BAGU-465905 format. One record per residue (C-alpha): residue number from 1; z, y, x; residue in one letter. Coordinates in Angstrom, 2 decimals. Layout:
resi/Z/Y/X/resn
NUM/Z/Y/X/a
...
This chain:
resi/Z/Y/X/resn
1/105.64/53.98/63.07/m
2/107.57/55.97/60.32/n
3/108.25/52.74/58.88/n
4/109.77/51.63/62.06/a
5/113.19/52.53/61.48/p
6/113.16/51.09/57.67/h
7/112.08/47.61/59.45/h
8/114.80/47.81/61.52/c
9/117.24/48.38/58.49/l
10/115.78/45.16/56.84/s
11/116.18/43.45/60.06/l
12/119.87/44.63/59.72/l
13/120.65/42.55/56.49/t
14/120.02/39.04/58.43/s
15/121.35/40.53/61.93/c
16/124.70/38.45/62.46/i
17/125.59/38.68/66.13/t
18/126.13/41.76/68.41/l
19/123.63/41.20/70.48/k
20/120.76/41.57/67.76/t
21/122.33/44.45/66.77/l
22/122.07/46.19/69.94/k
23/118.60/44.93/70.14/q
24/118.06/46.82/66.46/i
25/119.96/49.89/68.26/q
26/117.56/50.16/71.11/s
27/114.74/50.37/68.46/s
28/115.82/53.04/67.05/l
29/116.57/54.90/70.08/v
30/112.96/54.56/70.94/k
31/111.86/56.52/67.44/t
32/114.51/58.93/68.03/g
33/116.10/57.73/64.60/h
34/119.82/56.94/66.36/h
35/120.79/60.75/65.80/s
36/120.17/60.37/62.44/d
37/123.40/60.15/60.44/p
38/121.62/57.76/57.37/f
39/120.81/55.42/59.92/f
40/123.90/55.75/62.57/a
41/126.10/55.22/59.86/g
42/124.10/51.83/58.73/k
43/124.67/50.83/62.31/l
44/128.63/51.42/62.35/i
45/128.68/49.65/59.00/l
46/127.28/46.48/60.03/h
47/129.34/46.67/63.25/c
48/132.44/47.36/61.25/a
49/132.34/44.91/58.27/v
50/129.39/42.10/59.04/t
51/129.14/41.28/62.62/v
52/132.25/39.62/64.00/s
53/134.33/40.83/66.49/d
54/132.25/44.12/66.75/a
55/134.92/46.86/65.63/l
56/135.15/47.98/69.32/h
57/131.52/48.46/69.47/y
58/131.54/50.31/65.79/a
59/134.33/52.77/67.56/r
60/132.36/53.34/70.30/r
61/129.26/54.39/68.17/l
62/131.31/56.67/65.85/l
63/132.74/58.53/68.91/h
64/129.30/58.67/70.54/h
65/127.78/60.37/67.66/f
66/127.67/64.13/66.88/q
67/129.71/65.27/64.21/n
68/130.11/61.87/62.35/p
69/130.32/62.27/58.87/d
70/132.71/61.22/56.42/v
71/130.99/57.66/55.65/f
72/130.95/57.07/59.30/m
73/134.87/57.33/58.99/y
74/135.56/55.46/56.03/n
75/133.40/52.80/57.38/t
76/135.42/52.22/60.62/l
77/138.86/52.59/58.36/i
78/137.59/49.82/55.90/r
79/136.77/47.55/59.21/g
80/140.19/47.90/60.84/f
81/141.51/47.18/57.42/l
82/139.76/44.48/56.98/e
83/140.30/42.98/60.21/s
84/143.89/42.31/60.36/g
85/144.88/45.60/62.23/i
86/145.78/47.88/59.92/p
87/147.77/50.41/62.03/e
88/144.02/51.23/63.56/n
89/143.11/52.19/60.26/s
90/145.61/54.79/60.07/i
91/144.72/55.78/63.70/c
92/141.21/56.31/62.92/t
93/142.35/58.35/59.76/f
94/144.63/60.68/61.97/i
95/141.34/60.67/64.35/d
96/139.12/62.41/61.83/m
97/141.91/64.64/60.48/r
98/142.03/65.86/64.18/r
99/138.30/66.18/65.24/k
100/136.31/66.34/62.28/s
101/135.68/69.50/59.88/t
102/134.66/67.36/57.45/v
103/137.67/66.55/54.45/p
104/138.69/63.00/53.59/p
105/137.40/61.76/50.43/d
106/138.87/59.52/47.69/s
107/137.29/56.31/49.70/f
108/139.13/57.71/52.81/s
109/142.50/57.85/50.94/f
110/141.90/54.47/49.16/a
111/141.49/52.64/52.40/f
112/143.94/53.94/54.51/v
113/146.68/53.59/51.72/l
114/145.43/50.00/51.85/k
115/146.14/49.67/55.24/a
116/149.37/51.19/55.25/a
117/150.52/48.83/52.39/a
118/149.50/46.02/54.40/n
119/151.07/47.74/57.56/y
120/154.23/48.11/55.29/g
121/154.90/51.34/56.67/s
122/156.55/53.41/53.54/l
123/156.68/56.48/55.83/s
124/152.98/56.36/56.91/a
125/152.06/56.12/53.04/g
126/154.31/58.56/52.04/t
127/152.60/61.04/54.39/q
128/149.38/60.01/53.06/l
129/150.55/60.89/49.88/h
130/150.83/64.32/51.00/c
131/147.73/64.59/52.46/q
132/146.31/63.33/49.23/a
133/147.93/66.16/47.17/l
134/147.12/68.60/49.83/i
135/143.33/68.05/49.25/h
136/143.67/67.45/45.63/g
137/143.27/63.87/45.13/l
138/146.44/62.80/43.88/d
139/145.40/63.09/40.56/t
140/141.99/61.24/41.14/h
141/142.23/57.91/39.42/l
142/141.09/55.69/41.96/f
143/143.26/57.46/44.69/v
144/146.53/57.52/42.29/g
145/145.83/53.60/41.44/t
146/145.89/52.91/45.02/t
147/149.30/54.98/45.64/l
148/150.69/52.97/42.69/i
149/149.93/49.55/44.49/s
150/151.01/51.03/47.93/f
151/154.34/52.07/46.60/y
152/154.54/48.77/45.04/g
153/153.77/46.58/48.18/e
154/156.59/48.79/49.88/c
155/158.71/47.82/47.47/g
156/159.50/51.22/46.01/s
157/159.03/50.24/41.97/v
158/160.50/53.58/41.42/y
159/157.66/55.68/42.94/f
160/154.80/53.25/41.51/a
161/156.26/54.02/37.84/k
162/156.91/57.61/38.39/k
163/153.23/58.12/39.43/l
164/151.97/55.91/36.81/f
165/153.80/58.36/34.06/d
166/152.06/61.21/35.85/e
167/148.70/59.90/35.06/m
168/146.88/61.78/32.61/r
169/144.49/59.21/31.20/e
170/145.43/55.56/32.98/p
171/142.70/52.97/32.68/n
172/143.26/49.34/32.55/v
173/143.38/48.92/36.35/v
174/146.49/51.63/36.80/a
175/147.91/49.50/34.06/w
176/147.10/46.24/35.88/n
177/148.63/47.75/39.31/a
178/151.82/49.09/37.94/v
179/152.39/45.83/36.40/i
180/151.62/43.98/39.84/t
181/154.09/46.75/41.27/s
182/157.13/45.55/39.39/c
183/156.36/42.00/40.09/f
184/156.19/42.66/43.59/r
185/159.69/44.42/43.54/c
186/160.96/41.51/41.25/g
187/161.21/43.58/38.08/d
188/159.93/40.85/36.13/i
189/161.36/42.40/32.92/k
190/159.82/45.68/33.52/g
191/156.38/44.09/34.01/a
192/156.77/42.10/30.97/r
193/157.36/45.32/29.18/k
194/154.63/47.36/30.95/m
195/152.44/44.55/29.56/f
196/153.40/44.78/25.88/d
197/153.15/48.62/25.54/i
198/149.56/48.42/27.13/m
199/146.99/50.20/24.52/p
200/144.13/48.05/25.73/f
201/144.39/44.50/27.68/k
202/141.50/42.44/28.94/n
203/141.47/38.91/30.69/s
204/142.66/40.41/33.91/t
205/146.03/41.86/32.66/s
206/146.84/38.33/31.39/s
207/145.89/36.84/34.81/n
208/147.61/39.41/36.59/v
209/151.15/38.58/34.35/m
210/150.41/34.71/34.76/l
211/149.76/35.22/38.67/a
212/153.32/37.54/38.75/g
213/155.20/34.66/36.81/y
214/153.96/32.05/39.13/a
215/154.87/33.91/42.12/k
216/158.28/34.56/40.88/a
217/158.77/30.55/39.90/g
218/158.81/31.65/36.28/e
219/156.48/28.79/35.27/m
220/157.93/28.31/31.75/e
221/157.40/31.98/31.05/l
222/153.52/31.63/32.78/a
223/152.98/28.56/30.60/r
224/154.23/30.22/27.19/k
225/151.84/33.34/28.04/l
226/148.92/30.88/29.03/f
227/148.89/29.22/25.80/w
228/149.24/32.32/23.78/e
229/146.32/33.87/25.58/m
230/143.03/33.76/23.67/k
231/140.54/33.61/26.09/v
232/141.07/31.47/29.02/k
233/138.77/31.97/32.03/d
234/138.53/29.92/35.20/d
235/140.81/32.61/36.90/v
236/143.69/31.51/34.53/s
237/143.29/27.91/34.78/w
238/143.68/27.99/38.65/s
239/146.43/30.42/38.36/t
240/148.40/27.96/36.75/m
241/147.77/25.25/38.90/i
242/148.16/27.03/42.09/v
243/151.54/28.22/40.45/g
244/152.56/24.63/39.40/f
245/151.77/23.23/42.89/s
246/153.18/26.21/44.91/h
247/156.41/25.57/42.97/n
248/156.42/22.11/43.14/g
249/155.53/21.03/39.54/w
250/153.08/18.44/40.77/f
251/152.48/16.69/37.35/d
252/151.81/19.76/35.46/e
253/149.50/20.80/37.89/a
254/147.38/17.71/37.96/f
255/147.67/17.86/34.31/g
256/146.04/21.32/33.84/y
257/143.35/20.43/36.09/f
258/142.38/17.55/33.97/r
259/142.54/19.83/30.87/q
260/140.42/22.20/32.65/l
261/137.81/19.60/32.91/l
262/138.34/18.57/29.31/m
263/137.52/21.99/27.96/v
264/134.17/22.26/29.88/g
265/134.84/24.66/32.55/l
266/133.92/23.97/36.18/r
267/136.87/24.48/38.80/p
268/136.92/27.09/41.16/n
269/137.44/27.12/44.65/e
270/141.27/28.15/44.09/a
271/141.60/25.59/41.16/s
272/140.46/22.81/43.68/l
273/142.78/24.02/46.69/t
274/145.31/24.35/44.37/g
275/145.24/21.17/42.76/v
276/144.63/19.39/46.36/l
277/147.62/21.11/47.82/s
278/149.75/19.63/44.85/g
279/148.56/16.33/46.16/c
280/149.43/17.50/50.04/s
281/153.16/18.15/49.23/q
282/153.50/15.57/46.33/a
283/151.91/12.43/48.70/g
284/149.38/12.02/45.62/a
285/146.56/10.28/47.51/v
286/145.15/8.30/44.93/e
287/144.93/11.52/42.76/f
288/143.53/13.26/45.98/g
289/140.92/10.33/46.33/k
290/139.24/11.06/42.91/i
291/139.31/14.93/43.69/l
292/137.38/14.12/46.67/h
293/135.01/12.14/44.57/g
294/134.74/15.05/42.16/f
295/134.01/17.46/44.81/i
296/131.56/15.17/46.46/e
297/129.53/15.13/43.24/k
298/130.23/18.53/41.96/s
299/128.21/19.84/45.05/g
300/131.21/21.93/46.33/v
301/131.55/20.26/49.79/n
302/130.19/22.94/51.61/w
303/132.90/25.46/50.84/i
304/135.02/25.83/53.88/s
305/138.50/26.42/52.12/t
306/137.83/22.80/50.31/v
307/137.08/20.93/53.26/n
308/140.01/22.35/55.08/n
309/142.18/21.59/52.06/a
310/140.58/18.11/51.68/l
311/141.64/17.51/55.43/v
312/145.01/18.83/55.09/d
313/145.63/16.31/51.79/m
314/144.51/13.52/53.48/y
315/146.90/14.06/56.04/a
316/149.76/15.09/54.84/r
317/149.30/11.71/52.38/c
318/149.32/9.75/55.48/g
319/145.51/8.99/55.43/n
320/144.60/10.63/59.21/i
321/141.66/8.24/59.32/g
322/140.01/9.96/56.23/m
323/141.33/13.42/57.38/a
324/139.21/12.81/60.44/r
325/136.12/11.46/58.56/l
326/136.20/14.85/56.26/v
327/136.69/17.05/59.33/f
328/133.56/15.40/61.49/r
329/131.03/15.79/58.39/s
330/132.15/19.27/57.72/m
331/128.67/21.48/57.84/p
332/130.78/24.70/59.21/y
333/134.05/24.59/61.06/k
334/136.58/27.49/61.38/s
335/139.50/27.90/63.32/v
336/141.28/26.70/60.33/v
337/139.58/23.69/60.08/s
338/140.22/23.08/63.71/w
339/143.91/23.86/62.93/t
340/144.18/21.56/60.07/s
341/142.89/18.63/61.76/m
342/145.06/19.38/65.00/i
343/148.40/20.02/62.94/e
344/147.71/16.76/60.90/g
345/147.16/14.78/64.14/l
346/150.59/16.36/65.21/a
347/152.30/15.10/62.15/m
348/151.26/11.71/62.63/h
349/152.06/11.29/66.27/g
350/148.89/11.68/67.93/h
351/149.55/14.36/70.40/a
352/147.04/13.18/73.04/e
353/144.15/13.47/70.54/e
354/145.59/16.64/69.19/a
355/145.22/18.18/72.79/i
356/141.77/16.57/73.00/l
357/140.67/18.10/69.70/v
358/141.84/21.74/70.99/f
359/139.78/21.08/74.23/h
360/136.46/20.31/72.02/e
361/137.62/23.41/69.87/m
362/137.57/25.50/72.92/e
363/133.90/23.93/73.93/g
364/132.44/24.90/70.70/c
365/133.57/28.54/71.42/g
366/136.22/28.66/68.50/i
367/138.83/31.02/69.68/r
368/142.38/29.49/69.07/p
369/145.10/32.00/67.08/d
370/148.87/31.89/66.66/q
371/149.05/28.91/64.28/i
372/146.90/26.75/66.30/t
373/149.15/26.72/69.29/f
374/152.30/26.48/67.05/v
375/150.46/23.23/65.94/s
376/149.82/21.92/69.56/l
377/153.30/22.54/70.60/l
378/154.66/20.77/67.27/y
379/152.58/17.92/68.51/a
380/153.95/17.85/72.20/c
381/157.41/18.06/71.10/s
382/157.23/14.85/68.61/h
383/155.60/13.13/71.46/a
384/157.71/14.35/74.49/g
385/154.94/16.00/76.58/l
386/157.17/18.34/77.93/i
387/154.30/19.11/80.83/e
388/151.41/19.36/78.66/q
389/153.48/21.76/76.27/g
390/154.58/23.95/79.09/s
391/150.87/24.44/79.95/r
392/149.78/24.80/76.50/l
393/152.56/27.78/76.08/f
394/151.38/29.23/79.41/s
395/147.56/28.94/78.27/r
396/148.38/30.67/75.24/m
397/149.84/33.85/76.97/k
398/147.46/34.25/80.01/d
399/144.25/32.64/78.76/v
400/144.01/34.02/74.99/y
401/146.55/36.93/75.57/d
402/148.25/35.87/72.13/i
403/152.06/36.96/72.41/e
404/154.75/34.37/71.60/p
405/156.45/34.61/68.22/t
406/159.46/33.02/66.80/f
407/157.49/29.98/65.77/e
408/156.26/29.40/69.60/h
409/159.42/29.75/70.93/y
410/161.05/27.49/68.36/g
411/158.97/25.46/69.31/c
412/159.28/25.20/73.17/m
413/163.11/25.08/72.44/v
414/162.75/21.66/70.19/d
415/160.32/20.37/73.07/l
416/162.99/20.54/75.71/y
417/166.07/19.65/72.75/g
418/164.25/17.07/71.80/r
419/163.89/15.06/74.70/a
420/167.57/15.56/75.77/g
421/167.19/18.31/78.11/y
422/169.52/20.43/75.97/l
423/170.79/22.67/78.79/q
424/167.27/23.66/79.75/k
425/166.53/24.30/75.70/a
426/169.79/26.38/75.80/y
427/168.63/28.77/79.12/d
428/164.83/28.81/77.43/f
429/166.86/30.41/74.62/l
430/168.72/32.93/76.28/c
431/165.85/34.23/78.54/q
432/163.40/34.87/75.93/m
433/162.33/38.46/75.55/p
434/163.05/38.92/71.95/i
435/166.54/37.91/70.56/s
436/166.29/34.61/69.06/p
437/166.76/33.98/65.12/n
438/168.94/31.85/63.37/a
439/165.99/29.13/63.10/i
440/165.81/28.90/66.79/i
441/169.55/28.46/67.38/w
442/169.25/25.90/64.37/r
443/166.77/23.83/66.08/t
444/169.09/23.76/69.45/v
445/172.02/22.79/66.92/l
446/169.79/19.82/65.43/g
447/168.88/18.45/69.02/a
448/172.61/18.51/69.76/c
449/173.20/16.48/66.38/s
450/170.39/14.16/68.13/i
451/172.01/13.64/71.41/h
452/175.66/13.82/70.18/g
453/176.50/17.11/72.28/n
454/179.78/18.13/70.73/v
455/180.56/20.67/72.91/e
456/176.98/22.53/73.12/l
457/176.92/22.60/69.24/a
458/180.25/24.32/68.97/e
459/178.72/27.35/70.88/q
460/175.48/27.26/68.85/v
461/177.73/27.14/66.01/k
462/179.29/30.35/67.09/a
463/176.17/32.28/67.38/r
464/174.74/31.16/63.98/l
465/177.82/32.12/62.39/f
466/177.14/35.76/63.78/e
467/173.37/35.80/62.34/l
468/174.02/33.87/58.68/e
469/177.62/33.06/57.94/p
470/176.80/31.67/54.46/d
471/174.00/29.18/55.71/d
472/175.13/25.71/54.50/s
473/172.72/23.47/56.65/s
474/174.62/24.68/59.82/d
475/177.94/23.38/58.18/k
476/176.46/20.07/57.74/v
477/174.48/19.46/60.93/l
478/178.02/20.31/62.60/l
479/179.75/18.22/60.09/s
480/177.45/15.14/61.36/n
481/177.80/15.89/64.93/i
482/181.65/15.38/64.52/y
483/180.94/12.26/62.20/a
484/178.97/10.88/65.02/i
485/181.47/11.52/68.07/a
486/184.25/10.04/65.65/g
487/186.08/13.41/65.39/k
488/187.30/12.96/61.45/w
489/189.72/15.54/61.76/k
490/186.90/18.14/62.42/e
491/184.54/16.52/60.19/v
492/187.35/17.08/57.23/a
493/187.78/21.01/58.25/t
494/184.07/21.77/58.25/v
495/183.73/19.90/54.59/r
496/186.68/21.52/53.72/r
497/185.13/25.11/54.38/s
498/182.28/23.90/52.86/m
499/184.07/22.97/49.58/a
500/186.05/26.19/49.60/d
501/182.38/28.37/49.69/q
502/180.80/25.36/47.21/k
503/178.41/24.45/49.50/i
504/176.77/21.54/48.17/k
505/174.71/19.49/50.83/k
506/171.23/19.04/49.34/m
507/170.42/15.47/47.75/p
508/167.99/13.60/49.80/g
509/164.93/12.35/47.28/w
510/161.72/10.09/48.09/s
511/158.42/10.16/46.21/m
512/155.84/7.36/45.23/i
513/152.74/7.65/43.97/e
514/151.78/4.54/41.34/v
515/148.69/3.98/39.48/e
516/148.62/7.94/39.75/r
517/151.79/8.73/38.28/t
518/154.53/10.26/40.72/m
519/158.06/8.58/40.69/y
520/161.11/10.27/42.25/k
521/163.94/8.47/43.84/f
522/167.41/10.13/44.27/v
523/170.36/8.26/45.80/a
524/173.30/7.91/43.18/g
525/171.24/9.30/40.21/e
526/171.86/8.12/36.89/k
527/169.88/4.78/36.32/s
528/166.74/4.59/34.09/n
529/163.99/2.32/34.22/e
530/162.24/2.86/37.53/a
531/165.59/3.15/39.52/t
532/166.88/-0.22/37.85/s
533/163.81/-2.10/39.00/e
534/163.92/-0.52/42.21/a
535/167.27/-1.62/42.71/y
536/166.82/-5.21/41.70/k
537/164.09/-5.23/44.07/k
538/166.01/-3.88/46.75/l
539/168.55/-6.33/46.62/r
540/165.87/-9.01/47.06/e
541/164.53/-7.22/50.01/i
542/167.53/-6.60/51.70/m
543/168.55/-10.40/51.31/l
544/165.72/-11.37/52.86/r
545/165.56/-9.23/55.61/l
546/169.09/-10.45/56.95/r
547/167.64/-13.87/57.00/v
548/164.21/-13.53/58.16/e
549/164.83/-10.62/60.11/g
550/168.00/-10.75/61.55/g
551/168.83/-7.06/59.85/y
552/172.26/-5.76/60.66/v
553/172.84/-2.37/59.03/a
554/173.41/1.00/61.21/e
555/176.26/2.55/59.87/v
556/176.28/5.03/62.37/a
557/174.16/7.09/60.22/s
558/176.95/7.38/57.57/v
559/178.78/10.25/58.41/f
560/182.03/9.56/56.12/h
561/185.66/8.07/57.58/d
562/185.18/4.75/55.36/i
563/185.18/1.19/56.37/d
564/181.92/-0.50/57.47/e
565/181.42/-2.35/54.32/e
566/181.43/1.06/52.09/e
567/179.13/2.51/54.86/k
568/176.87/-0.45/54.49/e
569/176.65/0.05/50.67/d
570/175.85/3.77/50.95/l
571/172.76/3.32/53.66/v
572/171.42/0.46/51.25/s
573/171.06/2.87/48.57/k
574/168.89/5.51/50.43/h
575/166.19/7.12/48.23/s
576/163.20/6.01/50.69/e
577/164.97/2.26/50.48/k
578/164.71/2.65/46.59/l
579/160.98/3.95/46.48/a
580/159.79/1.34/49.06/v
581/161.12/-1.37/46.57/a
582/159.82/0.23/44.10/f
583/156.23/0.34/45.41/g
584/156.53/-3.42/46.53/i
585/157.25/-4.12/42.67/s
586/154.49/-2.39/41.60/r
587/151.65/-2.36/43.84/l
588/149.60/-5.10/44.50/s
589/149.08/-6.77/48.10/k
590/147.26/-5.03/50.55/g
591/147.86/-1.62/49.40/k
592/149.75/1.12/51.69/v
593/152.97/2.12/50.48/i
594/153.32/5.91/51.37/r
595/156.29/7.64/50.44/i
596/157.20/11.55/50.92/v
597/160.77/12.47/51.54/k
598/162.50/15.91/51.81/n
599/164.72/14.95/54.76/l
600/164.56/13.53/58.15/r
601/164.61/9.47/57.77/i
602/167.83/7.86/58.99/c
603/167.60/5.26/61.78/r
604/168.86/2.38/59.33/d
605/166.11/3.23/56.96/c
606/163.89/3.40/60.07/h
607/165.02/0.14/60.76/t
608/164.27/-1.35/57.52/v
609/160.94/0.28/57.35/m
610/159.99/-1.86/60.38/k
611/161.33/-5.10/59.23/l
612/159.76/-4.80/56.02/i
613/156.27/-4.49/57.82/s
614/156.75/-7.78/59.68/k
615/158.67/-9.90/57.19/v
616/156.39/-8.69/54.61/y
617/153.17/-8.18/56.30/g
618/153.13/-4.26/54.42/l
619/151.66/-0.95/55.94/k
620/154.18/1.72/55.30/l
621/153.56/5.50/55.61/v
622/156.72/7.61/55.09/v
623/156.47/11.46/55.68/r
624/159.75/12.90/56.04/d
625/160.34/16.80/56.38/r
626/159.24/16.84/60.11/s
627/156.43/14.29/60.74/r
628/154.98/10.89/59.78/f
629/156.29/7.52/60.38/h
630/153.49/4.62/60.43/s
631/155.07/1.03/60.01/f
632/152.87/-1.60/61.15/d
633/154.10/-5.09/62.06/d
634/157.40/-4.26/62.95/g
635/156.55/-1.26/65.02/s
636/156.58/2.43/64.10/c
637/153.75/5.07/65.42/s
638/156.48/7.44/66.38/c
639/157.40/4.74/69.16/k
640/161.40/5.54/67.79/d
641/161.20/9.00/69.65/y
642/163.21/11.30/67.50/w
């Protein structure tokens, strides 16, 4: 009988559901061991850390136990910290100080300070610092290092450095913490200075510097340090690959991944997801396919994050069929997996299928999160599904008790505005329980641009000017709206103010992958071998489209007061046309031409892509800043819904 409680503990190691845990608890109650602090502590630990959605039960166990010890409180504080609701960690710590006679230890402060950092509460952390002083734990190396990290997270590099300077014998972890704090507060020179005077360094110290440079966008400094490192581990390589991807240095990301393989290192989860992210952003589907083959051969296709990155890569590279295949073959699908698939379908205009996948997700017992509903509402707005979008918005609040964020409200405004219900979009925005941010107002301005509503655009611009007076994109949009309406005097006024403020319009660019090499085209850019070839092919294509397709330039998308011939010349040089022409020139027949564009595709380019797909018998996929356009036999997947 004495072995029964220990048998229960061994069962805990394989327990993954609350129901099973309650059965184990019942066995401990029968033997009277439920009141033993050791066994009770193990139950609380398992509830708080291992079993999903069992934190509420861990709290009940703690409150029902007479005189809980510091381990039990620390367990619950840690559980809330790791669950994404760090404010409850702080509340639990306060509860411990009020109700318990047991003083907090170094673990108590380490966990609760991390919670305060995650919560972004400088005032709470400062009070906790005072508590650490009262209990004589401020000089404890573990607590002191956590305090340095806390002040760094909250943007107070002065206090982070002050605490570090007061440490008697800081170890390498403390040095790394103060360097990280410098980076988080934007003090790049300070981070480098601390790194240079470190009396002892390890590979982690160098990796901290690499990560800091990468997050700050200082990839040249990161590259220099990387090649100075005597020992480069898998973390060093993955940090560089992820850094290049996040900062738009796609060729470098792919090159470093190849070098990682050449030196004989096995790619880790971070490097694989990082390079797949680079493929996603650049539209490098051919390189992505090679990575997919490598993942299958290496036997790492069981890793959920890698599979999620594969789904995202194929979807963003325009191959939604492969995204579906990877998704369906996944051994385990998390909420991120389901959301990635829904988002991919949304980008490709398959709104009805996205909603079906959502209902399938619900049927599998997976609870959707905020991002899931953003993807669903996005799908509805780009397909004109007003009723379905409204129902999903209500379902999010009423069924899942998810409080709408700016993103959800923005999607609803976009849903009404894109469909032409501009007044309804404006009224919805004005009735929001939270004050609309600039992004939501800008969404209405974009809808005014689509539908040519000058009067409402001027009202919205006035609101935007109050929030972000120096934003260039608003003035560009307003200038375009005036141009569509033929109000050239107003266009000139807006553009003059842009010139006075030295505001420049973002140039449009398009990228295409040919033989695993990325080519970037910018309209009006200095000619090189690739652009010369593209222009030559484009002239041939446009002539054929006029003769065989009856093409007539849609010059309404040119927002300049110039004659028709000049307008036609301008639209003929758009970057997506150059990229497609280059693809037709270089790619073999039967290949799908895939283009990535940084701006929204214009109507003339959209017409040209449809005609190319019909006259040349080609399949084209263009990813602009908001969605995919798949062209085949003279039609587009967007069904001309803008």
